[in-house]
C-alpha positions as CSV (number, residue, x, y, z in Angstrom):
1,M,0.0,0.0,0.0
2,L,1.3,3.5,-0.9
3,E,1.9,5.7,2.1
4,Y,0.6,8.9,0.7
5,K,-2.6,10.9,1.4
6,H,-2.7,13.1,-1.6
7,I,-1.1,12.6,-5.0
8,F,-1.1,14.9,-8.0
9,F,-0.8,13.3,-11.4
10,L,0.6,15.2,-14.4
11,G,-0.9,13.5,-17.4
12,A,-3.7,11.9,-15.3
13,G,-5.7,10.9,-18.4
14,G,-3.0,8.9,-20.1
15,I,-3.8,5.3,-20.8
16,G,-1.1,4.0,-18.4
17,M,-1.4,6.7,-15.8
18,S,-5.2,6.6,-15.5
19,A,-5.1,3.0,-14.3
20,I,-2.8,4.0,-11.4
21,V,-5.1,6.9,-10.6
22,R,-8.0,4.5,-10.3
23,Y,-5.9,2.3,-8.0
24,C,-5.1,5.2,-5.7
25,L,-8.7,6.3,-5.6
26,E,-9.8,2.8,-4.7
27,N,-7.3,2.7,-1.9
28,G,-8.4,5.9,-0.2
29,I,-5.8,8.3,-1.6
30,S,-7.0,11.7,-2.5
31,V,-6.2,12.4,-6.2
32,S,-5.9,15.6,-8.2
33,G,-4.2,16.0,-11.6
34,Y,-3.8,17.7,-14.9
35,D,-4.3,16.7,-18.5
36,K,-4.4,18.7,-21.7
37,T,-7.9,17.8,-22.8
38,P,-11.0,16.1,-21.4
39,T,-11.5,12.5,-22.6
40,E,-13.7,9.6,-21.7
41,L,-10.9,8.4,-19.4
42,T,-10.7,11.7,-17.5
43,D,-14.5,11.8,-17.2
44,R,-14.4,8.4,-15.5
45,L,-11.7,9.6,-13.1
46,I,-13.7,12.6,-12.1
47,A,-16.8,10.5,-11.6
48,Q,-14.7,8.3,-9.3
49,G,-13.6,11.2,-7.2
50,A,-10.5,12.7,-8.8
51,E,-10.1,16.5,-9.2
52,I,-8.8,17.0,-12.8
53,F,-7.6,20.3,-14.2
54,F,-7.4,21.0,-18.0
55,S,-5.5,24.3,-17.7
56,D,-1.7,24.4,-17.1
57,T,-2.2,26.9,-14.3
58,P,-0.7,26.5,-10.8
59,N,-3.2,29.1,-9.4
60,L,-5.9,26.5,-9.8
61,L,-4.3,24.2,-7.1
62,T,-6.4,24.1,-4.0
63,S,-4.1,22.1,-1.8
64,T,-0.5,20.8,-1.6
65,P,0.0,17.1,-2.5
66,D,2.4,14.7,-0.7
67,L,3.7,13.4,-4.1
68,V,3.7,14.4,-7.7
69,V,3.7,11.7,-10.4
70,Y,4.4,12.6,-14.0
71,T,4.5,11.0,-17.4
72,P,7.0,11.8,-20.1
73,A,4.0,12.8,-22.3
74,V,3.8,16.0,-20.3
75,P,6.7,18.4,-21.2
76,K,8.9,19.5,-18.4
77,D,8.5,23.1,-19.5
78,T,4.8,23.2,-18.5
79,A,3.9,25.7,-15.8
80,L,2.7,23.0,-13.4
81,F,5.8,20.9,-13.8
82,K,8.0,23.9,-13.2
83,H,5.9,24.9,-10.2
84,F,6.1,21.5,-8.5
85,E,9.8,21.3,-9.2
86,A,10.4,24.7,-7.7
87,T,8.5,23.8,-4.5
88,G,10.7,20.8,-3.8
89,L,7.8,18.4,-3.5
90,P,8.7,14.7,-4.0
91,M,8.3,13.8,-7.7
92,M,8.4,10.5,-9.4
93,K,7.8,9.0,-12.8
94,R,4.7,6.8,-13.5
95,A,7.1,3.8,-13.8
96,Q,8.4,4.5,-10.3
97,I,5.0,4.5,-8.6
98,L,4.1,1.3,-10.5
99,G,7.3,-0.2,-9.1
100,A,6.3,1.0,-5.6
101,I,2.8,-0.5,-5.9
102,S,4.1,-3.9,-7.1
103,K,7.1,-4.0,-4.6
104,G,6.8,-7.1,-2.4
105,K,4.0,-8.6,-4.4
106,P,4.2,-11.4,-7.0
107,T,4.3,-9.6,-10.3
108,I,3.7,-10.6,-13.9
109,A,5.4,-8.2,-16.2
110,I,4.7,-8.2,-20.0
111,A,7.4,-6.5,-22.1
112,G,8.2,-6.1,-25.8
113,T,8.2,-3.5,-28.5
114,H,5.0,-4.9,-29.9
115,G,2.1,-7.0,-28.5
116,K,2.5,-6.2,-24.8
117,T,-0.9,-4.6,-24.4
118,T,-2.8,-7.4,-26.0
119,I,-0.8,-10.1,-24.1
120,S,-1.2,-8.3,-20.8
121,T,-5.0,-8.0,-21.3
122,M,-5.2,-11.7,-22.4
123,V,-3.3,-12.7,-19.2
124,A,-5.7,-10.6,-17.1
125,H,-8.7,-12.2,-18.7
126,I,-7.3,-15.7,-18.2
127,L,-6.6,-15.1,-14.5
128,H,-10.1,-13.5,-14.2
129,T,-11.7,-16.6,-15.8
130,A,-9.7,-18.8,-13.4
131,G,-10.9,-16.9,-10.4
132,F,-7.5,-15.7,-9.3
133,N,-7.1,-12.6,-7.1
134,F,-5.1,-10.0,-9.1
135,T,-4.8,-6.3,-10.0
136,A,-3.9,-5.5,-13.6
137,F,-2.5,-2.2,-14.9
138,L,-3.1,-2.3,-18.7
139,G,-2.0,-0.1,-21.6
140,G,-5.4,-0.4,-23.4
141,I,-9.1,-0.7,-22.7
142,S,-10.1,-4.4,-22.3
143,A,-13.2,-5.1,-24.4
144,N,-14.2,-7.8,-21.9
145,Y,-14.2,-5.4,-18.9
146,G,-14.4,-1.9,-20.5
147,T,-11.4,-0.6,-18.5
148,N,-7.6,-0.5,-18.3
149,Y,-7.6,-1.2,-14.6
150,V,-8.9,-4.7,-13.7
151,K,-9.2,-6.0,-10.2
152,N,-10.5,-9.4,-9.3
153,G,-11.2,-10.5,-5.7
154,T,-8.8,-8.9,-3.2
155,G,-6.4,-8.1,-6.0
156,E,-3.5,-9.1,-3.7
157,D,-2.2,-12.4,-5.1
158,W,-0.8,-11.1,-8.4
159,I,0.1,-7.7,-10.0
160,I,-0.2,-7.8,-13.8
161,A,1.8,-4.9,-15.3
162,E,2.6,-3.9,-18.8
163,A,6.3,-3.3,-18.7
164,D,7.1,-0.3,-21.0
165,E,10.6,-0.1,-22.5
166,F,10.3,3.6,-23.2
167,D,12.7,5.6,-21.1
168,R,13.8,2.2,-19.5
169,S,10.6,2.3,-17.4
170,F,10.4,-1.5,-17.1
171,L,13.6,-1.5,-15.0
172,E,11.5,-0.3,-12.0
173,L,9.9,-3.7,-11.8
174,N,11.1,-6.9,-10.2
175,P,8.7,-9.5,-11.6
176,Q,8.3,-13.2,-10.6
177,L,7.0,-14.0,-14.1
178,A,8.0,-12.0,-17.2
179,L,7.4,-12.2,-20.9
180,I,9.2,-10.5,-23.8
181,S,7.4,-10.6,-27.1
182,S,9.7,-8.7,-29.4
183,I,12.7,-6.4,-29.5
184,D,12.6,-4.3,-32.7
185,A,14.4,-1.0,-33.1
186,D,12.2,1.7,-31.5
187,H,12.6,4.7,-29.2
188,L,16.0,5.4,-30.7
189,D,15.5,9.0,-29.5
190,I,16.0,7.5,-26.0
191,Y,18.4,4.6,-26.7
192,G,20.5,6.0,-29.6
193,T,21.2,2.5,-31.0
194,E,19.4,-0.8,-31.4
195,D,22.2,-2.4,-29.4
196,A,21.4,-0.1,-26.4
197,L,17.8,-1.1,-26.7
198,V,18.7,-4.8,-26.6
199,D,21.0,-4.2,-23.6
200,S,18.1,-2.6,-21.8
201,F,15.9,-5.7,-22.3
202,S,18.7,-7.8,-21.0
203,K,18.8,-5.7,-17.9
204,F,15.1,-6.3,-17.6
205,V,15.8,-10.0,-17.7
206,G,18.2,-9.3,-14.8
207,K,15.4,-7.8,-12.8
208,I,13.4,-11.1,-12.7
209,K,13.5,-12.5,-9.2
210,S,15.7,-15.5,-8.6
211,G,13.6,-18.7,-9.0
212,G,11.3,-16.8,-11.4
213,V,10.3,-17.4,-15.0
214,L,11.0,-15.8,-18.3
215,I,8.8,-16.5,-21.3
216,Q,10.4,-15.1,-24.5
217,K,9.7,-15.4,-28.2
218,S,12.2,-17.7,-29.7
219,G,15.3,-16.1,-31.2
220,L,15.5,-12.9,-29.1
221,P,19.1,-11.9,-28.3
222,L,18.9,-11.9,-24.6
223,I,21.2,-12.9,-21.8
224,Q,20.9,-16.3,-20.2
225,R,20.3,-16.8,-16.5
226,S,20.8,-20.1,-14.7
227,D,18.8,-19.1,-11.6
228,I,15.4,-18.6,-13.5
229,S,13.4,-20.9,-15.7
230,M,13.8,-19.6,-19.3
231,N,11.2,-20.7,-21.8
232,T,10.3,-19.9,-25.4
233,Y,7.2,-19.5,-27.5
234,H,6.7,-19.2,-31.3
235,L,4.4,-20.3,-34.1
236,D,7.0,-21.0,-36.8
237,A,10.1,-22.0,-35.0
238,P,11.0,-24.7,-32.4
239,A,9.7,-23.5,-28.9
240,D,8.5,-24.8,-25.6
241,Y,5.1,-23.3,-26.3
242,T,3.5,-23.4,-29.7
243,A,0.2,-24.1,-31.4
244,A,-1.3,-26.0,-34.3
245,L,-3.9,-24.0,-36.2
246,S,-6.5,-24.2,-39.0
247,H,-8.3,-21.4,-40.7
248,E,-12.0,-20.8,-39.9
249,G,-12.5,-18.0,-42.4
250,N,-12.2,-14.2,-42.1
251,G,-8.7,-14.6,-40.7
252,T,-9.7,-16.4,-37.5
253,F,-8.3,-19.7,-36.4
254,K,-9.1,-22.9,-34.7
255,V,-6.2,-23.3,-32.2
256,Q,-4.7,-26.2,-30.4
257,L,-2.0,-25.3,-27.8
258,Q,1.0,-27.6,-27.9
259,G,4.3,-28.2,-26.1
260,K,4.3,-27.6,-22.4
261,I,0.6,-26.9,-22.6
262,E,-1.7,-29.3,-24.4
263,T,-5.4,-28.4,-25.1
264,Q,-8.2,-29.5,-27.3
265,P,-8.8,-27.3,-30.3
266,F,-10.7,-24.1,-29.6
267,S,-11.7,-21.0,-31.6
268,L,-9.8,-17.8,-31.2
269,G,-12.0,-14.9,-32.2
270,L,-9.2,-12.4,-32.9
271,P,-8.0,-12.3,-36.4
272,G,-4.3,-12.3,-37.5
273,R,-1.4,-14.6,-36.9
274,H,0.2,-11.9,-34.6
275,N,-2.8,-12.3,-32.2
276,L,-2.5,-16.0,-32.3
277,E,1.1,-15.8,-31.3
278,N,0.1,-13.3,-28.6
279,A,-2.3,-15.9,-27.3
280,V,0.4,-18.6,-27.1
281,G,2.6,-16.2,-25.0
282,A,-0.3,-15.3,-22.7
283,A,-1.1,-19.0,-22.3
284,A,2.5,-19.8,-21.3
285,I,2.5,-17.1,-18.6
286,A,-0.9,-18.1,-17.3
287,S,0.2,-21.7,-17.1
288,M,3.2,-20.7,-15.1
289,A,0.9,-18.8,-12.7
290,G,-1.0,-22.0,-12.1
291,V,-4.0,-21.8,-14.5
292,M,-5.1,-25.2,-15.9
293,P,-4.9,-25.7,-19.7
294,Q,-8.7,-26.2,-20.2
295,T,-9.3,-22.9,-18.3
296,I,-6.7,-21.1,-20.5
297,A,-8.4,-22.4,-23.7
298,H,-11.9,-21.3,-22.5
299,A,-10.6,-17.9,-21.5
300,L,-8.8,-17.3,-24.9
301,A,-12.0,-18.5,-26.7
302,T,-14.0,-15.8,-24.9
303,F,-11.4,-13.0,-25.2
304,K,-12.9,-10.0,-27.0
305,G,-9.8,-8.0,-27.6
306,V,-8.5,-4.5,-26.7
307,K,-9.8,-1.1,-27.9
308,R,-7.7,0.2,-30.7
309,R,-6.0,-3.1,-31.3
310,F,-7.4,-4.4,-34.6
311,E,-10.8,-3.1,-33.4
312,K,-13.7,-3.5,-35.9
313,C,-15.6,-0.3,-35.9
314,F,-18.0,-0.8,-38.8
315,Q,-19.3,-3.7,-40.9
316,G,-21.5,-2.9,-43.9
317,T,-22.3,-4.3,-47.3
318,Q,-19.5,-2.5,-49.1
319,W,-17.2,-1.3,-46.4
320,V,-15.5,-2.8,-43.3
321,Y,-13.6,-0.5,-41.0
322,Y,-10.9,-1.3,-38.4
323,D,-8.9,1.0,-36.1
324,D,-5.5,0.0,-34.8
325,Y,-2.7,1.5,-32.6
326,A,0.0,0.3,-35.1
327,H,2.8,3.0,-35.1
328,H,5.9,0.9,-36.0
329,P,6.7,-0.7,-39.3
330,E,6.5,-4.2,-37.9
331,E,3.1,-3.5,-36.4
332,I,1.8,-2.1,-39.7
333,K,3.0,-5.2,-41.5
334,A,1.2,-7.4,-39.1
335,T,-2.0,-5.4,-39.3
336,L,-2.1,-5.0,-43.1
337,G,-1.0,-8.7,-43.5
338,A,-3.9,-9.8,-41.3
339,I,-6.4,-7.7,-43.3
340,R,-5.1,-9.1,-46.6
341,E,-5.5,-12.6,-45.2
342,M,-9.0,-11.9,-44.1
343,Y,-10.1,-10.0,-47.2
344,P,-7.9,-11.2,-50.1
345,A,-10.2,-9.8,-52.8
346,K,-11.1,-6.4,-51.2
347,H,-9.5,-3.0,-51.8
348,I,-7.6,-1.8,-48.7
349,T,-7.4,1.9,-47.9
350,A,-5.0,2.8,-45.1
351,V,-5.1,6.0,-43.2
352,F,-1.8,6.4,-41.2
353,Q,-0.7,9.1,-38.8
354,P,3.1,8.9,-38.1
355,H,4.0,9.3,-34.4
356,L,7.1,11.3,-33.4
357,F,9.5,13.0,-35.8
358,S,12.4,10.9,-34.5
359,R,10.6,7.6,-35.1
360,T,9.6,8.7,-38.6
361,R,13.2,9.6,-39.4
362,D,14.8,6.5,-37.8
363,L,12.4,4.0,-39.3
364,S,11.4,5.7,-42.5
365,L,12.5,2.9,-44.9
366,G,10.5,0.4,-42.8
367,F,7.4,2.7,-42.9
368,A,7.8,3.0,-46.7
369,E,8.0,-0.8,-47.1
370,S,5.1,-1.6,-44.8
371,L,2.6,1.1,-45.9
372,Q,2.8,0.0,-49.5
373,M,1.1,-3.2,-48.5
374,A,-2.2,-1.2,-48.8
375,D,-3.9,-0.4,-52.1
376,K,-4.4,3.2,-51.2
377,L,-2.7,5.4,-48.6
378,L,-4.0,8.5,-47.0
379,L,-1.0,9.9,-45.0
380,L,-1.6,12.4,-42.2
381,D,0.8,14.9,-40.7
382,I,3.3,13.6,-38.1
383,Y,1.9,13.7,-34.6
384,P,4.6,15.4,-32.5
385,A,3.7,14.1,-29.0
386,R,6.6,15.2,-26.8
387,E,8.9,16.3,-29.6
388,L,9.7,19.5,-31.6
389,P,9.9,19.3,-35.4
390,I,13.1,17.9,-37.0
391,E,14.2,19.8,-40.1
392,G,13.3,17.9,-43.3
393,V,11.3,15.2,-41.5
394,T,7.7,15.5,-42.7
395,S,4.9,13.3,-43.9
396,A,5.5,14.8,-47.4
397,W,9.1,13.5,-47.2
398,L,8.0,10.1,-46.1
399,L,5.3,9.9,-48.8
400,E,8.0,10.3,-51.5
401,M,9.7,7.1,-50.3
402,I,6.6,5.0,-50.6
403,S,6.4,3.1,-53.9
404,M,2.7,3.0,-54.7
405,N,0.5,4.9,-57.2
406,D,-2.5,5.7,-55.1
407,K,-1.1,7.8,-52.2
408,Q,-1.7,11.3,-51.0
409,L,-1.0,13.6,-48.1
410,V,-4.2,14.6,-46.3
411,Q,-5.2,16.8,-43.4
412,K,-7.4,15.3,-40.8
413,S,-10.2,17.8,-41.7
414,Q,-10.1,16.5,-45.3
415,I,-10.3,12.8,-44.6
416,L,-14.0,12.4,-45.4
417,K,-13.6,14.3,-48.7
418,A,-10.6,12.1,-49.6
419,L,-12.8,9.0,-49.2
420,E,-15.4,10.2,-51.6
421,D,-13.6,8.9,-54.7
422,T,-12.2,5.8,-52.9
423,K,-13.1,2.3,-54.0
424,P,-15.1,0.5,-51.3
425,G,-13.5,-2.3,-49.4
426,V,-11.6,-2.3,-46.1
427,L,-10.7,0.9,-44.3
428,I,-8.0,0.9,-41.6
429,T,-6.8,3.8,-39.5
430,M,-3.5,3.4,-37.8
431,G,-1.4,5.4,-35.4
432,A,-0.6,6.2,-31.8
433,G,-1.4,9.9,-31.8
434,D,-4.9,11.4,-31.9
435,I,-6.1,9.6,-35.1
436,D,-8.7,7.8,-32.9
437,R,-10.6,11.1,-32.8
438,L,-11.6,10.5,-36.4
439,V,-13.3,7.2,-35.7
440,A,-16.8,8.5,-34.8
441,D,-16.9,10.7,-38.0
442,L,-15.6,7.9,-40.2
443,V,-18.3,5.5,-38.8
444,S,-21.0,8.1,-39.4
445,W,-19.7,8.7,-43.0
446,L,-19.6,4.9,-43.7
447,K,-23.1,4.4,-42.4
448,I,-24.4,7.0,-45.0
449,N,-22.1,5.9,-47.9
450,D,-22.0,2.2,-47.5
């Protein structure tokens, strides 16, 4: 239990931060906070008792907190950050308070440059189905539970945490069970080189408690430890955990877990091979936590997914529309590959919003290769998030690298107009910025024009 009476959260409405805010409110801690704009998440926090400000104005503060928690998404030159820094109040990063919450408790930490949100949410659903006591801090909204903070029973037996590699945040955790799904070049603005990123993941492996367990996708370049159980999972390579599969149509699979877990075949409702592999990893972790194979199979068969992770937003006669968080070339490949597998004869229109100038620069060739898997591309301006512009790095610059005929640079306000002369088929929006704010308007347009 945290020993604070009042905590102020800078960036309270963030997907990772808001789960911690809800935990604090549930445990009797007074919460106030700041976020740039009202959202459904901030509305929920206010309804639960948090005091949230949407103006970067220290004069609005009505009391002095014991602790200030901040997220890197909030720039350090904001008036509130500078105010708290000047007062000398204790300040810690979101990752540090998550480490404090999980300290001394059996923790399941899910890491990886892709897939960690889906796998974390799958693990939470499996443990919930099994009746385990746990508290889960997720990086997305579970479709089964409608929240990114899931508590079952007392919540005390397990902490399930999405372990974020950004800013080396996951090194604040000391898990008993850990999973690493992938290590692809990302956050090079923080790490500098891919080797430094790999080294950070190896340090994360070093944080696993002696006698604990690591589940990793086969082939990752990680250090070996003799004092923990090291296990692998994969669909297409030798591994301790794998699966046999058959297609059921529309990109979904009949799955039979094999290896250290053996189950009867069951239907996995989520499309895409990447989601099937996520399910195998989640099953491995859940098995190590003590869940029986038949319960794992039942839970995965009833898993409904995560908001903005290959989320179907519209199904009509001419159009199908999905929204996805994909913001890395490998994620875009997985998403567009799954759509092509599901709808081999349909025209695919992709709307992509690049996230961060540095990521766009560092991974530009990968973006160019992956985005051309679509039939038509509508490319939005780069979402800056925490960054200032980098000279020469623009969406127009990226568009020139993409080898496809039907491509154009579009402002968000012009998306609906750009769709007017688009061949019906599958529409997919992708990105980690504010592209999700287009979803409601796109669904309304599709209902009229389908």
